[in-house]
N, CA and C atoms as a LAMMPS dump frame, in Angstrom:
ITEM: TIMESTEP
0
ITEM: NUMBER OF ATOMS
276
ITEM: BOX BOUNDS ff ff ff
-5.0000000000000000e+02 5.0000000000000000e+02
-5.0000000000000000e+02 5.0000000000000000e+02
-5.0000000000000000e+02 5.0000000000000000e+02
ITEM: ATOMS id mol type element x y z
1 1 1 N 0.845 -1.178 0
2 1 2 C 0 0 0
3 1 3 C 0.892 1.243 0
4 2 1 N 0.604 2.18 -0.873
5 2 2 C 1.374 3.412 -0.94
6 2 3 C 1.125 4.248 0.302
7 3 1 N 2.118 5.033 0.632
8 3 2 C 1.981 5.914 1.784
9 3 3 C 0.937 6.98 1.476
10 4 1 N -0.019 7.054 2.327
11 4 2 C -1.116 8.004 2.138
12 4 3 C -0.705 9.349 2.714
13 5 1 N -0.751 10.354 1.884
14 5 2 C -0.39 11.69 2.331
15 5 3 C -1.622 12.58 2.211
16 6 1 N -1.98 13.171 3.294
17 6 2 C -3.165 14.021 3.316
18 6 3 C -2.769 15.462 3.575
19 7 1 N -3.538 16.356 3.069
20 7 2 C -3.347 17.767 3.357
21 7 3 C -4.448 18.204 4.284
22 8 1 N -4.055 18.808 5.36
23 8 2 C -5.036 19.221 6.349
24 8 3 C -4.871 20.711 6.605
25 9 1 N -5.905 21.449 6.427
26 9 2 C -5.925 22.842 6.85
27 9 3 C -6.586 22.854 8.211
28 10 1 N -5.806 23.16 9.214
29 10 2 C -6.281 23.012 10.586
30 10 3 C -7.543 23.82 10.866
31 11 1 N -7.613 25.027 10.402
32 11 2 C -8.797 25.841 10.677
33 11 3 C -10.046 25.243 10.062
34 12 1 N -9.976 24.812 8.81
35 12 2 C -11.167 24.296 8.158
36 12 3 C -11.623 22.986 8.782
37 13 1 N -10.707 22.159 9.202
38 13 2 C -11.104 20.9 9.839
39 13 3 C -11.772 21.165 11.178
40 14 1 N -11.198 22.061 11.948
41 14 2 C -11.777 22.342 13.254
42 14 3 C -13.159 22.958 13.094
43 15 1 N -13.334 23.818 12.097
44 15 2 C -14.633 24.444 11.89
45 15 3 C -15.671 23.493 11.314
46 16 1 N -15.257 22.568 10.442
47 16 2 C -16.214 21.692 9.761
48 16 3 C -16.544 20.424 10.53
49 17 1 N -15.672 19.987 11.423
50 17 2 C -15.907 18.743 12.148
51 17 3 C -15.783 18.982 13.641
52 18 1 N -16.309 18.075 14.394
53 18 2 C -16.177 18.156 15.841
54 18 3 C -14.915 17.442 16.267
55 19 1 N -14.232 18.01 17.233
56 19 2 C -13.071 17.317 17.78
57 19 3 C -13.601 16.122 18.545
58 20 1 N -13.165 14.951 18.146
59 20 2 C -13.721 13.707 18.671
60 20 3 C -13.21 13.399 20.063
61 21 1 N -11.917 13.545 20.262
62 21 2 C -11.317 13.221 21.548
63 21 3 C -10.426 14.381 21.95
64 22 1 N -10.656 14.895 23.117
65 22 2 C -9.77 15.92 23.642
66 22 3 C -9.323 15.455 25.018
67 23 1 N -8.037 15.271 25.192
68 23 2 C -7.523 14.784 26.458
69 23 3 C -6.691 15.866 27.108
70 24 1 N -6.249 15.602 28.323
71 24 2 C -5.393 16.545 29.037
72 24 3 C -4.004 16.61 28.421
73 25 1 N -3.625 15.557 27.721
74 25 2 C -2.322 15.523 27.067
75 25 3 C -2.343 16.47 25.871
76 26 1 N -1.398 17.4 25.808
77 26 2 C -1.383 18.399 24.739
78 26 3 C -1.066 17.806 23.38
79 27 1 N -0.551 16.573 23.335
80 27 2 C -0.242 15.913 22.064
81 27 3 C -1.435 15.177 21.484
82 28 1 N -2.613 15.307 22.057
83 28 2 C -3.756 14.501 21.661
84 28 3 C -4.98 15.337 21.305
85 29 1 N -4.942 16.077 20.223
86 29 2 C -6.137 16.744 19.721
87 29 3 C -6.546 15.997 18.46
88 30 1 N -7.616 15.206 18.551
89 30 2 C -7.99 14.243 17.522
90 30 3 C -9.263 14.686 16.803
91 31 1 N -9.257 14.535 15.476
92 31 2 C -10.43 14.813 14.653
93 31 3 C -10.701 13.581 13.796
94 32 1 N -11.956 13.17 13.724
95 32 2 C -12.331 12.037 12.866
96 32 3 C -12.5 12.517 11.437
97 33 1 N -12.025 11.723 10.481
98 33 2 C -12.14 12.073 9.064
99 33 3 C -12.568 10.846 8.266
100 34 1 N -12.849 11.058 6.998
101 34 2 C -13.186 9.982 6.06
102 34 3 C -14.305 9.095 6.607
103 35 1 N -15.41 9.702 6.966
104 35 2 C -16.556 8.937 7.451
105 35 3 C -16.307 8.266 8.782
106 36 1 N -15.545 8.896 9.66
107 36 2 C -15.191 8.358 10.978
108 36 3 C -14.374 7.08 10.91
109 37 1 N -13.707 6.842 9.795
110 37 2 C -12.858 5.65 9.674
111 37 3 C -11.418 5.918 10.083
112 38 1 N -11.045 7.178 10.163
113 38 2 C -9.679 7.55 10.512
114 38 3 C -9.687 8.638 11.576
115 39 1 N -8.654 8.648 12.408
116 39 2 C -8.422 9.731 13.354
117 39 3 C -7.198 10.499 12.899
118 40 1 N -7.296 11.827 12.922
119 40 2 C -6.159 12.687 12.597
120 40 3 C -5.769 13.423 13.867
121 41 1 N -4.521 13.255 14.269
122 41 2 C -3.99 13.98 15.404
123 41 3 C -3.446 15.299 14.878
124 42 1 N -4.094 16.406 15.239
125 42 2 C -3.738 17.717 14.7
126 42 3 C -2.398 18.216 15.219
127 43 1 N -2.006 17.782 16.388
128 43 2 C -0.753 18.234 16.97
129 43 3 C 0.421 17.449 16.396
130 44 1 N 0.312 16.126 16.385
131 44 2 C 1.398 15.272 15.882
132 44 3 C 1.369 15.126 14.369
133 45 1 N 0.274 15.551 13.734
134 45 2 C 0.084 15.448 12.286
135 45 3 C 0.203 14.005 11.799
136 46 1 N -0.594 13.143 12.407
137 46 2 C -0.646 11.739 11.994
138 46 3 C -2.081 11.354 11.67
139 47 1 N -2.217 10.337 10.836
140 47 2 C -3.498 9.856 10.322
141 47 3 C -3.513 8.345 10.536
142 48 1 N -4.421 7.836 11.382
143 48 2 C -4.459 6.4 11.68
144 48 3 C -5.873 5.855 11.503
145 49 1 N -5.992 4.626 11.007
146 49 2 C -7.32 4.016 10.893
147 49 3 C -7.853 3.625 12.267
148 50 1 N -9.173 3.652 12.403
149 50 2 C -9.805 3.315 13.674
150 50 3 C -10.154 1.829 13.748
151 51 1 N -10.635 1.255 12.656
152 51 2 C -11.2 -0.09 12.684
153 51 3 C -10.236 -1.202 12.301
154 52 1 N -9.026 -0.887 11.923
155 52 2 C -8.032 -1.902 11.598
156 52 3 C -6.659 -1.394 12.005
157 53 1 N -5.698 -2.272 12.06
158 53 2 C -4.356 -1.914 12.493
159 53 3 C -3.493 -1.603 11.272
160 54 1 N -2.893 -0.435 11.29
161 54 2 C -1.991 -0.005 10.226
162 54 3 C -1.061 1.038 10.827
163 55 1 N 0.057 1.268 10.172
164 55 2 C 0.992 2.271 10.688
165 55 3 C 0.427 3.678 10.454
166 56 1 N 0.782 4.617 11.322
167 56 2 C 0.321 5.999 11.137
168 56 3 C 0.906 6.604 9.867
169 57 1 N 0.121 7.418 9.206
170 57 2 C 0.569 8.122 8.012
171 57 3 C 0.762 9.595 8.336
172 58 1 N 1.611 10.226 7.571
173 58 2 C 1.908 11.638 7.76
174 58 3 C 0.773 12.509 7.219
175 59 1 N 0.462 13.566 7.945
176 59 2 C -0.496 14.565 7.492
177 59 3 C 0.284 15.843 7.258
178 60 1 N 0.079 16.446 6.087
179 60 2 C 0.799 17.676 5.76
180 60 3 C -0.174 18.828 5.599
181 61 1 N 0.229 19.948 6.127
182 61 2 C -0.522 21.194 5.93
183 61 3 C 0.202 21.935 4.813
184 62 1 N -0.498 22.157 3.697
185 62 2 C 0.206 22.661 2.526
186 62 3 C -0.693 23.516 1.647
187 63 1 N -0.08 24.5 0.988
188 63 2 C -0.755 25.297 -0.028
189 63 3 C -0.2 24.981 -1.41
190 64 1 N 0.953 24.348 -1.457
191 64 2 C 1.647 24.106 -2.718
192 64 3 C 1.803 22.613 -2.954
193 65 1 N 1.583 22.196 -4.214
194 65 2 C 1.605 20.784 -4.579
195 65 3 C 2.465 20.575 -5.815
196 66 1 N 2.908 19.349 -5.996
197 66 2 C 3.623 18.977 -7.211
198 66 3 C 3.095 17.64 -7.701
199 67 1 N 3.364 17.355 -8.951
200 67 2 C 2.944 16.085 -9.537
201 67 3 C 4.178 15.388 -10.08
202 68 1 N 4.34 14.136 -9.724
203 68 2 C 5.492 13.39 -10.234
204 68 3 C 5.211 12.937 -11.665
205 69 1 N 6.254 12.608 -12.381
206 69 2 C 6.099 12.172 -13.77
207 69 3 C 5.443 10.796 -13.865
208 70 1 N 5.641 9.972 -12.849
209 70 2 C 5.092 8.613 -12.868
210 70 3 C 3.64 8.548 -12.409
211 71 1 N 3.22 9.53 -11.633
212 71 2 C 1.908 9.472 -11.002
213 71 3 C 1.107 10.716 -11.378
214 72 1 N -0.192 10.57 -11.535
215 72 2 C -1.018 11.71 -11.935
216 72 3 C -1.61 12.465 -10.743
217 73 1 N -1.345 12.013 -9.532
218 73 2 C -1.903 12.693 -8.36
219 73 3 C -0.997 13.835 -7.91
220 74 1 N -1.581 14.79 -7.22
221 74 2 C -0.832 15.918 -6.69
222 74 3 C -0.368 15.596 -5.277
223 75 1 N 0.877 15.918 -4.988
224 75 2 C 1.491 15.621 -3.702
225 75 3 C 1.85 16.944 -3.03
226 76 1 N 1.494 17.121 -1.766
227 76 2 C 1.814 18.386 -1.094
228 76 3 C 3.291 18.477 -0.728
229 77 1 N 3.843 19.688 -0.844
230 77 2 C 5.182 19.935 -0.336
231 77 3 C 5.142 19.92 1.182
232 78 1 N 6.296 19.688 1.803
233 78 2 C 6.334 19.756 3.26
234 78 3 C 6.241 21.223 3.701
235 79 1 N 6.035 21.431 4.993
236 79 2 C 5.782 22.787 5.489
237 79 3 C 6.967 23.72 5.306
238 80 1 N 8.164 23.2 5.436
239 80 2 C 9.346 24.029 5.25
240 80 3 C 9.443 24.529 3.799
241 81 1 N 9.189 23.646 2.845
242 81 2 C 9.208 24.044 1.442
243 81 3 C 8.082 25.027 1.131
244 82 1 N 6.922 24.851 1.755
245 82 2 C 5.811 25.797 1.588
246 82 3 C 6.221 27.205 2.013
247 83 1 N 6.884 27.3 3.146
248 83 2 C 7.336 28.602 3.622
249 83 3 C 8.328 29.223 2.651
250 84 1 N 9.253 28.43 2.133
251 84 2 C 10.232 28.936 1.168
252 84 3 C 9.554 29.421 -0.104
253 85 1 N 8.584 28.663 -0.587
254 85 2 C 7.856 29.067 -1.791
255 85 3 C 7.082 30.365 -1.569
256 86 1 N 6.44 30.48 -0.421
257 86 2 C 5.695 31.698 -0.102
258 86 3 C 6.62 32.913 -0.127
259 87 1 N 7.776 32.778 0.485
260 87 2 C 8.725 33.897 0.532
261 87 3 C 9.226 34.228 -0.864
262 88 1 N 9.607 33.23 -1.633
263 88 2 C 10.159 33.456 -2.985
264 88 3 C 9.116 34.048 -3.932
265 89 1 N 7.889 33.567 -3.867
266 89 2 C 6.873 33.993 -4.832
267 89 3 C 6.262 35.337 -4.45
268 90 1 N 5.937 35.534 -3.19
269 90 2 C 5.204 36.739 -2.798
270 90 3 C 6.098 37.897 -2.356
271 91 1 N 7.373 37.641 -2.103
272 91 2 C 8.253 38.706 -1.643
273 91 3 C 9.406 38.955 -2.598
274 92 1 N 9.178 38.722 -3.872
275 92 2 C 10.222 38.961 -4.886
276 92 3 C 10.295 40.446 -5.178
């Protein structure tokens, strides 16, 4: 199975969905996604299935995407690259 990479805009997720689990631990702000089949930890930026066992996947917050030559899907840049692109494009 290919590594699933999701783009999450924290504000829109918090506004559109209810936070499912909120604990005293600051590393545990969880939002259910994909029909309540997955939990996304907004602090750790991980995406895990609820009903089966699988390794956590990375969640990226991104405005900029690229497409590889082999694949037709768009892949988000990491946050550091997003910041660099913002500076280069908007502050030239």
